[in-house]
N, C-alpha and C positions, 0 to 999 in steps of 0.2 A: 384889527379890534382892540386888540391890548392895550395900544396908547389912549383910551375912549374908557377905560372899567372906570378910573377915579368918579364918573360921570351918572355909573346908575346910580339908581335910588337910594340905597340906603345905608345910611352913617357912614360918608365918603370921604370923608374929614378925619374918621378915627385911625389913628397906628393902633394894628396889633397887637401889640405886646403892650399898649398901656387900657386894654381892654381891662375888666376888672371881671373873676367868675361870677358873680351872679347875672351881669348884663347880657343876657340870653338873643337879643335881638342883636347889640353891637358884636357879639363874637360872630353870630350866627351867618353878616353880612359882609364881616371880616374875610371870613376863610368862603363865604361864595366869590367871592372878591378874586379870591388868590385862585378858587379852582379855575376861573371862566379865563384866568389872565397866563394858567400855565402853556408851555409851549407845547406842549401836546392834546392842548384844548381841541384845537379846527381837526387835526388827522384823523386822533381816535378818540373825539366825542364821547360816547359812549363807553366805553370804555373807563376813560377818568372819570363821567359822573356817575357811573356806577359805582365805581370806586370810592366814590369820598362818600356817595350814599349809604352802602355795605360796611366800608371798613373804617372811615373817617368820620360822619356828621356823628355829632352830639343827640344824643333824641333824648329831649327836654320833657320830665313827664310832669304830670296835674302836680305831687308830691312836690318837686322841683319848685315850680311856679309858686304854692303855695308858702314854702321857705323863702324864696325871696322876698315873697311879699311881706313874710314876719321879719324879715330881718332891716328891709326899710320902713317899715312903720313900726317897729320897736325901737328901730335909730341904735341895733348892736353894733362897739366899736368894736371887736374880734373879726378878723380876717373869717370872711363869709363862710370859705373850706372848714376854717379850722370851732364851726358853730356847731355842736354837738347836736344829734335827736333829741334826748330831752329836754335842752334847754327849748326848742320849738315846742314840745312838746307841751313842757309847764307854761308856755305863755300861753296857749290857745284854751288850755284847761281851766288856766286862770280867769281869761277874757270871758269864759263861756259862764261863771260861777261870778262874775260881777257880772253881767247882762242876763243874769238868770235865763238863758239858753239853754236848750232840753239840750239832750245832746242825739234824740234825731226825731223829726217830724212823724215819725210813726211805733208800737211799741216793741222794746229791744230788751232783752238780755246781756245784751253787749254792754260793756263798763267803758264808760268816757274816754278812759286811757287807750284800752284796746285800738277803739273808733279811729282815737287823736292819731296814733301808732300811724294806723290803715291809710290816714288821710294822706299824713305826710311821706309816704310812700307809694303812695297806685300811681300808676300810670295814667288811668282816666278815674274818675269818676261821676257818680250821675247827679243830672242836672239838680235832683235835689237837696244834693248835698252843699254842692254853690251856694244854695237859696239859705240853707242849714250855718252856713260857714257867717253870710254876708252878715247876719245879726249875732252870732258868739263872737265876733270878730270887728263888730263895729264900721262894717264895711259902708260905705256912699253908694247910688245906685252906680254912677259911673265905675266905681268897684269891681261891682258884680258884675257887669255891665262887659267887663276886659276878660274876667273870668271864663263869663256865658261864649263869650262871641273870639276870644281869640288865645285861651287857654284849651276850652271844650271843643273847640272850632263849631259851635253851636248855632243859634239866632240870637237874636239880643231878648231884650225882655218881651213876652207873646200881648201885646196892647188887647186883645182877645180872650187872653186868658185871665179870668176872676181874680184868683192868688197871685197868679205875675205881677198885675197889676195890684196890688194890695203889698206883696213885698216890695213891689218900684218904690209906690211912695211913702212905706215905712225906715226904708235907708235913707230916700228923698227926706223926711221929715225926720231924721234919725231917731226914732222910735224901737221899740222892742221887741220882742215877736210875741210875748203876749199880748202888745198892739192887733196886732193881725190878726190873732185866734179872735179878736175881740171882732173885728169888719169882718174878717170869715162869717161870723155867726148875723154879723147883719149884712151882708149879702144874702142871706139864703131868705129874709124874713123881706128883700126888695120885691115890689110889683115891677114887673119888665117894664121898660118905658121904651116902646120905636121910634117917637117921636122926637128925640132926642137934637136938638140943633146944632147942636157943637160934631158930632159925627165925621164931615168931612175931615176936623181940623186933626184925624188921628190918623189920616196917608200923608198929611202935608207936614206931620211931626209939630205942628200950632198948636196942642191940645196941652193946654195948660189946668194941673190938678194940684193946687197949692193950698187947700186944706178941705176940710172931711166933708162937707156939705159936696165940693165940685166931684171929691173923690164917689160919695156915693150916688150922686146923679147915672155918671158915666157909666160906671159897677148894672146900676138900671139899664141901662142898652147895653151891655154886655150880657146880659141875662137875655135878652130876645135871640139870642143866637145867631144874628143876622151874618156877623164876617167869621165865617168859621174857616182859619186859618188853612186848613187843607183845600178852599173850596177853590172854583175857579178864581174867586175874590184876593185872595190873595196876591201880594206883590212878586211872590219869590215863585209860585208856580205860573204867573203872566209873565216872568222873563223867563223863566226853565222851557215855558210850549214857544217863544219869543224866538228863543237858542235853537234848539230843538228843531224848530221848522228850518229855521236857517242852514241847518248842518246838512239836515235831510234834502233842502236844495242842492248843498255843495256833492249831496253825495251822489246826488241824479244826474249832474254834471258830468263827475268821473265816471258813472259808468255807462255816460253818453260817447264818452269818450274812448273806451274800451274799445278795441279792432275788433274781438268778436265778435259785440251787441254790433259795431257798423257794420258786417258783414249780414248778423241777422237783418237789420234794417229794422232795429227794434227801438223807441223811444220813450226814454224813463221818462216820466214823469214824479215830481214831489210823493202823488199820492199809491205810487209805485216804491217807494221804498220805505221796508217796513224797521220795530227795531230791533231786528238779528241785522239786518243791515247798515245798522249802523253801530251796532255792538261789536259788528263783520270787520268793519274798517279801522272804529275806535281801539278798540280791543286785539287788533291784528296778533299782537306781538303773545298775546296768554293762550298757550296751548289748548285743545281743549279734548274732554274724555270719551267716552262711544258711543256717548247716546249725543254730541254736535253740544255740549255744556261746557263752561270754560272751567277747564279744570279748580281746585278748591283753593280759596285763598290763601288757605293756610301752608300751602306745596309753596305759595314763595317767598322768597328769604325775607323779602322786602315788608311782608303782610304790616309787620307792626306799623312802618315808616309811613303806609299808606292806609293806616287805621283800619283794614280788612274790607276797605273797599275799589268797587270796579264796575267801570259804566257796563254794564248788562243788561240785555234785553229784558231778561225778570226785573231789574231794578227801575228799568225807564217806563213798563206797564205795571207798576204801584206803583209809581210815582202819580203817572197819569188819571189812573184808577184810585185816586186818591187814599193809600193805603199806605204810603211811605208820605213826609212831607219834604217838603224838596231841600236839601242840605247847599252849603259853598260848594262841597266838591264838585254837586252837577252841575253849577251854573261857572265852575270856571274850568272843569273840565270839557265843556261846551265852545266856550267863549277862545281856550286854551286849541282846541279842534278845527275851529271858523278862521282864526287869526293866522294859524303853520299853514291853510291851504290857499286861503285871500292875499296873504302877504308871501307865499315861498318863493315865491324870488329879488324879495326885496332885501335892502342890508338887513341883516340880524339885528342889531345895536335899534333901529327905527321899528321894528317888531315889535321887539322887546317892550320897548316905550310904548306905541301903540297898544299891547294885550295890557300893560297895566292901568294906563289912561280910561280904557274901554271896561276893566274888573272892575277895579274901583268904583265907576261909575253906577255899577250892577246894584253891587253888593249894599254898599250905601241904599241905595231908593232900596234896597231888601232888608235896610236896619239889620246888617253883619257887615263885620268888620274887613279893614282892609287888607290886603294878601300881606300874609304874614310871614318872612320870611326865614323862622322859626321851625315853619311846622312842614318840613320833609317833603308832602308831595306838594305843596306848593313851591318848594324851593328845586324841585326838581323838575316840574315844570316851567320855570322860569328860565334854569340851566338851558334844558332841550331848547326854547326859542332863542335863543344866541348861540345856536349849530346853525349850519345848510342849509338842516331839512330835520325838521321839528319832528314832524309827526314819527320818522321812519327811525328818528332817537330814540323818542317816547316808543314805539312798539319795539324796539332791542332791549331795551334795557331792563323792560317787562319781559322778554323773552329767556334772557339771563338771569332774572329772577327766578326764572323757575329751573334753572339748569345745574346740576353739579359739576364737580371739576371731568369728570368722564360724559359729559353729556347727558344722563340719564338724568327725568325730571323725579326731584325728590317723590312726588306721587307714586311715582311707580316703581321707587326700590321701596313705597313701605307695603 
């Protein structure tokens, strides 16, 4: 497989030593190719991947992304690694003053200087902070979208949320924060319009809001509340249900093929597969406590890498009951499981490409950005797909993340 690594999909033509410090994607892509090309990758795949994730992979924080954005937008000429935080902070503060953007969307006594320093060092921030920075740094709607989907790893602008529609319009038209506040007040006075004729265009991506009149007509439709993004009408929810159903079909077949079940003459149907069964199969490498629940995420040394998320039965249940929104993590994990099982005997290289092709379509359909190699969890899944037994390697690495050198889990020691 090694001789085909140059044909992997991420920045394959760039020499590693020519990649600049601020080029996170190209650096991550080059390291990815180097790791899966190692001599020991095929025989010691789980150990190699775990070592890379825990010891070598660069965790790129929100603050890092923000600094890179400022560095490129401001056209700074110093080498990236020599620019001090004071320079970034002063650029942000000056831009906030020039654009008359408040230091927060909510009342706060914290000084702007302290807030900016926090933004420049935070591992992650709230969605609202990205919207505020969008105004303060005169970002385009595309820039803000990139921060939402690639950096925060959340959904793109929610066109069923009036505030986010207004923010998107303001970034697109390059008008400031105070215009957004004015439009929010106008929204409050609107009468709901359930007969809006352009509603179908929201899902097709053909909706055009290029003036205030069109914006307010659409906002009147949003005010009806007909399309709750956490309802069955949400595209992400529909994709989640489809993938979860497919995963349960696979698990039913797995159970049906078990020798013990054959002896019992048990016939497994999809209706027999519970959320607990899904957790047991996908999270088989994660130890459980005495109550039968997955041990806490904080006990894993890869907790930061995986954004504190596991595909637990509680998570599945909360999504199905509309308590949690569907996130890219959920869709990517389910598609990984499906491909790992349905293509387990295929060439790893073909399996890897099939997964990418399918998941990119799913993410695009749900208004989410494509697979991002800088995201440790997504990089982890891609590496697993290039092994002979993706799901087994996936489980092995989760198990390793809960173990110490003496084999005792972190939680048991504490």
